[in-house]
C-alpha positions in Angstrom: -44.6 -56.2 -1.4 -46.2 -55.4 2.3 -46.1 -51.8 1.7 -46.1 -51.6 -1.9 -47.3 -48.4 -3.4 -48.2 -50.4 -6.9 -50.7 -52.8 -4.9 -51.7 -49.4 -3.2 -52.5 -48.0 -5.9 -53.8 -50.3 -8.6 -55.3 -53.3 -5.9 -56.9 -51.0 -3.8 -60.0 -48.6 -5.2 -58.7 -45.3 -5.3 -60.6 -42.0 -3.4 -58.5 -39.3 -5.4 -55.5 -39.3 -8.2 -53.6 -38.0 -5.1 -53.3 -40.0 -2.0 -51.3 -39.2 0.9 -49.0 -42.2 0.2 -47.5 -42.3 3.8 -46.7 -46.1 4.5 -47.6 -46.5 8.1 -46.6 -49.4 10.0 -47.8 -48.6 13.4 -49.0 -45.6 15.5 -49.0 -44.2 19.2 -50.2 -41.4 20.8 -50.1 -38.6 18.2 -47.2 -40.5 16.1 -47.5 -42.3 12.8 -44.3 -44.3 11.9 -43.3 -45.6 8.7 -41.3 -48.7 8.3 -38.2 -46.8 7.9 -38.6 -45.6 10.9 -39.7 -41.5 10.0 -42.3 -40.4 12.6 -45.4 -38.0 11.7 -47.3 -35.8 14.2 -50.8 -36.3 13.3 -52.3 -33.1 13.5 -55.8 -34.4 12.2 -56.5 -37.2 14.4 -57.1 -39.5 11.2 -59.7 -37.1 10.3 -61.2 -36.6 13.9 -61.2 -40.2 14.7 -58.0 -40.7 17.2 -59.3 -38.0 19.5 -57.6 -39.7 22.2 -54.5 -40.7 20.5 -53.4 -43.4 18.7 -53.5 -47.4 20.3 -54.6 -45.7 24.0 -53.5 -48.4 26.4 -57.1 -48.3 28.4 -58.8 -48.8 25.1 -56.3 -51.5 23.9 -56.8 -53.2 27.2 -60.8 -53.3 26.6 -60.6 -54.7 22.7 -58.2 -57.8 24.5 -60.6 -58.2 27.2 -63.8 -58.3 24.7 -61.5 -60.4 22.2 -61.1 -63.1 25.0 -65.3 -63.1 25.2 -66.6 -63.4 22.0 -67.0 -61.2 18.6 -69.7 -61.2 16.5 -73.0 -63.5 17.7 -75.7 -62.1 16.0 -77.6 -58.7 14.4 -78.3 -55.8 16.2 -81.3 -56.0 18.1 -81.5 -59.6 19.3 -79.5 -60.6 21.9 -78.3 -59.0 25.1 -74.6 -58.4 25.4 -72.5 -56.5 27.8 -70.7 -54.4 26.0 -73.6 -52.7 24.2 -75.5 -52.3 27.5 -72.7 -51.0 28.8 -72.2 -48.4 26.4 -75.8 -47.5 25.8 -75.7 -46.9 29.7 -73.1 -45.0 29.6 -73.7 -42.8 26.6 -77.2 -42.1 28.0 -76.1 -41.3 31.3 -74.1 -38.3 29.6 -77.0 -36.9 27.4 -79.7 -34.8 28.4 -83.1 -36.9 29.1 -84.6 -36.3 26.2 -81.7 -38.2 24.5 -81.8 -41.6 26.5 -82.2 -44.1 23.9 -78.9 -45.1 21.4 -79.0 -47.1 18.2 -75.3 -48.2 17.3 -74.7 -48.1 13.6 -71.2 -48.7 11.8 -70.3 -45.2 10.6 -71.5 -41.5 10.7 -72.9 -41.8 7.6 -75.1 -44.3 8.3 -76.1 -43.1 11.7 -77.3 -39.8 9.5 -79.1 -41.9 7.2 -81.0 -43.6 10.2 -81.7 -40.1 12.0 -83.5 -39.3 8.4 -85.4 -42.5 8.3 -86.5 -41.9 12.0 -87.6 -38.3 11.5 -89.7 -39.6 8.4 -91.1 -42.1 10.5 -92.0 -40.1 13.4 -93.1 -37.1 11.4 -95.0 -38.6 8.7 -93.8 -36.0 6.7 -91.5 -35.9 3.9 -89.4 -32.9 3.5 -85.9 -32.5 4.7 -83.9 -29.4 5.3 -80.1 -29.3 5.3 -77.7 -26.4 4.9 -75.4 -25.3 2.1 -72.2 -26.2 2.6 -72.5 -28.9 4.9 -71.2 -32.6 4.9 -73.0 -35.8 5.9 -71.7 -38.5 4.5 -71.1 -39.7 1.2 -74.0 -42.8 1.0 -76.9 -41.8 -1.1 -79.2 -40.1 1.5 -76.2 -38.5 3.3 -75.3 -37.3 0.3 -78.7 -36.1 -0.5 -78.5 -33.5 2.5 -74.8 -32.6 2.1 -74.1 -29.3 0.4 -71.1 -29.7 -2.2 -73.1 -29.7 -5.7 -70.0 -30.6 -7.4 -69.4 -33.8 -5.2 -73.2 -34.7 -6.2 -73.7 -34.0 -9.5 -72.7 -37.6 -10.8 -74.9 -39.6 -8.9 -78.2 -37.9 -9.1 -81.2 -38.7 -9.0 -80.9 -38.3 -5.0 -83.3 -38.1 -2.1 -86.3 -35.8 -3.3 -88.2 -33.2 -1.4 -84.9 -31.7 0.1 -84.4 -28.5 0.7 -81.2 -25.8 1.3 -80.6 -22.8 3.7 -78.0 -20.8 4.9 -76.0 -22.0 7.8 -76.5 -19.0 10.6 -78.8 -17.0 8.6 -81.7 -16.7 10.8 -84.2 -15.2 7.7 -83.9 -18.6 6.3 -85.4 -20.6 9.2 -89.0 -19.3 7.5 -88.1 -22.2 5.4 -88.9 -24.7 7.6 -92.6 -25.5 8.0 -95.2 -28.1 9.3 -94.1 -30.0 5.8 -90.9 -30.5 7.4 -89.6 -34.0 8.9 -86.5 -32.7 10.1 -83.9 -30.1 10.1 -80.4 -31.7 9.5 -77.2 -29.8 10.6 -73.7 -30.1 11.9 -73.4 -28.2 15.0 -70.3 -26.7 13.6 -70.0 -26.8 10.1 -66.6 -28.8 9.8 -66.0 -29.8 5.8 -67.2 -25.9 5.5 -64.0 -24.5 7.1 -64.9 -24.8 10.8 -68.3 -22.4 10.8 -69.2 -21.9 14.1 -73.0 -20.9 14.4 -74.1 -18.0 16.7 -75.6 -18.9 19.9 -79.1 -16.9 19.2 -79.1 -18.8 15.7 -79.2 -22.3 17.1 -81.4 -21.4 19.5 -83.7 -19.8 16.8 -83.6 -23.2 15.0 -84.7 -25.2 17.9 -87.7 -22.7 18.5 -88.7 -22.8 14.6 -88.1 -26.8 15.0 -90.7 -26.6 18.0 -92.9 -24.5 16.2 -93.7 -26.2 13.1 -93.2 -29.9 14.7 -89.8 -30.6 12.8 -87.4 -32.7 14.1 -84.2 -31.3 14.7 -80.9 -33.6 13.6 -77.5 -32.5 15.0 -74.6 -34.3 13.1 -71.6 -34.4 15.5 -69.9 -36.9 13.9 -66.9 -34.5 13.5 -67.4 -32.2 16.5 -68.5 -34.0 19.1 -66.6 -36.6 21.4 -64.8 -33.3 23.2 -63.1 -31.7 19.9 -64.7 -28.5 21.1 -64.1 -28.8 24.7 -67.4 -30.1 25.8 -68.2 -33.6 25.3 -70.9 -32.6 22.5 -71.0 -29.4 20.9 -74.5 -28.7 21.5 -73.8 -28.1 25.2 -72.1 -24.6 24.0 -75.2 -23.0 22.5 -78.1 -24.2 25.3 -80.1 -26.4 22.9 -81.0 -29.8 22.9 -81.6 -31.8 19.5 -84.4 -34.1 18.9 -81.8 -36.7 17.5 -77.9 -36.6 17.9 -75.7 -38.5 15.3 -72.2 -39.3 16.6 -69.1 -41.6 15.0 -65.6 -40.8 14.0 -63.6 -40.2 17.7 -66.6 -42.1 19.5 -65.0 -45.6 18.7 -61.2 -44.4 19.7 -60.1 -46.1 16.4 -62.5 -48.6 15.7 -65.6 -48.3 13.6 -68.9 -47.7 15.3 -71.4 -45.1 14.9 -74.9 -43.9 16.3 -77.8 -42.2 16.5 -79.7 -41.1 19.8 -82.9 -39.7 20.6 -86.0 -40.7 23.0 -87.2 -43.9 23.5 -90.8 -42.9 22.5 -89.1 -41.9 18.8 -87.3 -44.9 18.6 -89.9 -47.3 19.1 -91.6 -46.1 16.1 -88.8 -47.9 13.8 -89.8 -51.5 15.9 -93.5 -51.5 13.9 -95.2 -50.6 11.2 -93.2 -52.3 9.8 -91.3 -54.1 12.3 -87.4 -54.3 11.5 -87.9 -50.4 10.6 -84.2 -50.2 10.6 -81.8 -52.7 10.8 -77.9 -53.5 10.5 -75.8 -56.6 11.0 -72.7 -55.3 12.6 -74.1 -51.9 14.3 -73.1 -52.8 18.2 -70.3 -54.9 17.2 -68.6 -55.9 20.9 -65.3 -55.2 20.4 -66.6 -51.8 18.9 -68.8 -51.0 21.7 -65.8 -51.8 24.3 -63.4 -49.7 22.9 -66.2 -47.0 22.8 -67.0 -47.0 26.3 -63.2 -47.2 27.1 -62.5 -43.9 24.9 -65.6 -42.6 27.2 -63.4 -43.9 30.1 -60.5 -42.2 29.0 -61.8 -38.8 28.2 -63.3 -39.0 32.0 -60.7 -40.1 33.8 -57.9 -38.0 32.3 -59.8 -35.0 32.2 -59.1 -34.1 28.8 -62.2 -32.1 28.2 -60.4 -29.2 30.9 -57.3 -29.1 28.7 -58.8 -28.5 25.5 -59.2 -24.5 25.5 -56.0 -23.9 26.8 -54.4 -26.0 24.2 -56.4 -24.4 21.5 -55.1 -21.3 23.0 -51.6 -22.0 22.6 -52.1 -23.0 18.9 -53.1 -19.4 18.6 -50.7 -17.8 19.9 -48.1 -19.6 18.3 -49.5 -20.2 14.5 -49.4 -16.2 13.7 -48.6 -15.3 10.6 -49.1 -12.7 7.9 -50.0 -14.8 5.3 -52.8 -16.4 7.3 -56.1 -14.5 6.2 -58.4 -15.9 8.7 -58.2 -18.6 11.3 -61.6 -19.9 12.8 -61.2 -22.2 15.8 -63.7 -23.9 18.5 -61.5 -25.9 21.1 -59.2 -28.0 19.0 -60.9 -27.5 15.4 -59.2 -25.3 13.4 -59.3 -23.8 10.0 -56.6 -21.7 8.6 -57.3 -19.6 5.3 -54.8 -18.4 2.8 -55.4 -16.4 -0.7 -55.0 -19.3 -2.8 -55.3 -23.4 -3.0 -51.9 -23.5 -4.3 -50.5 -22.0 -1.3 -52.8 -24.6 0.9 -51.5 -27.4 -0.9 -47.9 -26.3 -0.7 -47.9 -25.9 3.4 -49.6 -29.1 3.5 -47.3 -31.2 1.6 -44.3 -29.1 3.1 -45.5 -29.8 6.7 -45.9 -33.7 5.5 -42.4 -33.9 4.1 -41.1 -32.5 7.6 -43.2 -34.7 9.8 -46.5 -33.0 9.9 -49.8 -34.3 8.9 -52.1 -31.4 8.0 -54.9 -31.7 5.5 -57.2 -30.1 3.3 -61.4 -29.4 3.9 -63.4 -31.0 0.8 -65.4 -27.8 0.1 -63.3 -25.4 1.5 -60.0 -25.7 -0.6 -58.5 -22.2 0.5 -58.0 -23.8 4.1 -56.2 -26.5 5.8 -57.5 -28.0 9.0 -55.6 -29.0 12.4 -57.7 -31.5 14.5 -54.7 -33.3 17.1 -56.0 -35.7 19.4 -56.8 -34.2 22.8 -54.0 -36.0 24.4 -51.5 -33.8 22.9 -48.8 -32.2 24.8 -47.6 -28.7 24.9 -44.2 -29.9 23.8 -45.7 -31.4 20.7 -47.8 -29.0 20.0 -45.0 -26.0 19.8 -43.1 -28.8 17.9 -45.7 -29.1 15.2 -46.4 -25.2 15.2 -42.5 -24.8 14.7 -43.1 -27.3 11.3 -46.4 -25.3 10.3 -45.1 -21.8 10.3 -41.9 -23.0 8.2 -44.4 -24.4 5.8 -46.2 -21.1 5.5 -42.7 -19.4 5.2 -42.0 -21.3 1.7 -45.6 -20.9 0.5 
């Protein structure tokens, strides 16, 4: 019964009628292994989480070391704990001076929820501006600022006073006014099929927010932590957000998210009302230890320096007449085809032959690739060979 499909399908709540149904007994590096010994190359990093591979030895050791000290001891913000102190010091040391204060939460959607609260509290305003085709999470607030109307309709009413603009369209920025508390956007739109903005667009967003007093929230839950070849994607564009949200790869496989801003802004959550934002498990010491170890691996193994060359190798290998368009930044890819059916065929064929690709929620004509940054050239070539076969038969 350990890997029973019956239990999985009926005792565990389902997210769709079409789960992937791979039984995972263990994972190591870029591979997943089933109970009967079949291996899969994980080309999606568990949807962006396992950016340094599965069970990296340095991360595992850091987790074990923390387990020997303590697990949860108190809600966030009350006790001084070594793991969260060290992680806060490390993250803020890697960011611009304006992002010098961090609040740990449990997930990306929670980070975005809290960022929206912080923007409203700091500005005293209510209007939120987001982008069409965006994805910021699945809880009520995060869903409210996400752009997929199909996913939202059944759960209305959602947050009021949310306005949408087109991503990468400078003329839409006139919708940001002195009523606007914040603009929230993904630095790279992920779920929309890897939409990369023009450099001058993000500079214009930053300028418009400065002119109106609106805060700029950049959601780097999917595109942060080295995925684009920089530790944070905004570094490509010469701007700094007022609030940064991170999660997914941040924890090295354990659940942790964070929102980062200035100490001045963050202090507003501590009074009027006191406990303006609270979390029981945010800053969990085991998750913090894992996150710190993940950052150490990225640095010590110089992973950022290899991202672009690996991305270029994928580009060189994955050339096929059926591919209608390819978008890439670093090791984040979208491949477009002329039908959803072809994408489904490609993803399923690759799965049957030991390579995991995946769809985008909001862009069914594309499939995604976002492998661990630790993937080797040999593993890239092996995976691309299967993907090309999958495209051939589609």
